[in-house]
Steps between C-alpha positions, in 0.01 A plus 500: 500500500544869579768611744698813583866594466600754765870591485607763748763636733448600860732712715428421866375805686505710184295407196410238245419483132304224330353452155224244455392331178223246456610199295315223320670159509445336164628223277789612281601180324475124498793288389667166574597629848144587595284808536676833553322777686577871514352830605308761303477843662140618538576834668508793258662782696835659423792468738624845606859541385593834661648337813686232299879501516599329175861458612372240749328301222640272236400527135240220520322671794487831315372326186232319703381827657500681164311215333245486783433874491477498119245219524293705745505798265407289196206338680357818654572780250214413261251560783644830624447863410786685333604658832486169686690322224769771499538473877529121485747517208724718716462269802586190294795650312787252487784516747841539342765268647 
């Protein structure tokens, strides 16, 4: 099954921000407790980090964002020109906690 994950924040009468990823629900494991399902991200687009305030994030959130953006770069860079790859490398640079 394919679904979407759409976290966001909305300020009434002002603005809103949302990031949407498409996810594939798939089998992760089978054990004595049954079948375990999880999500695999299908979207391959970096998350813009310039508006991120790292002081509002814990270490695991920063690591998740860094890992996600690194994954995007790794998947796309082989198909990009040098200029495009350089731009994306800059956009996916890790956040420092």
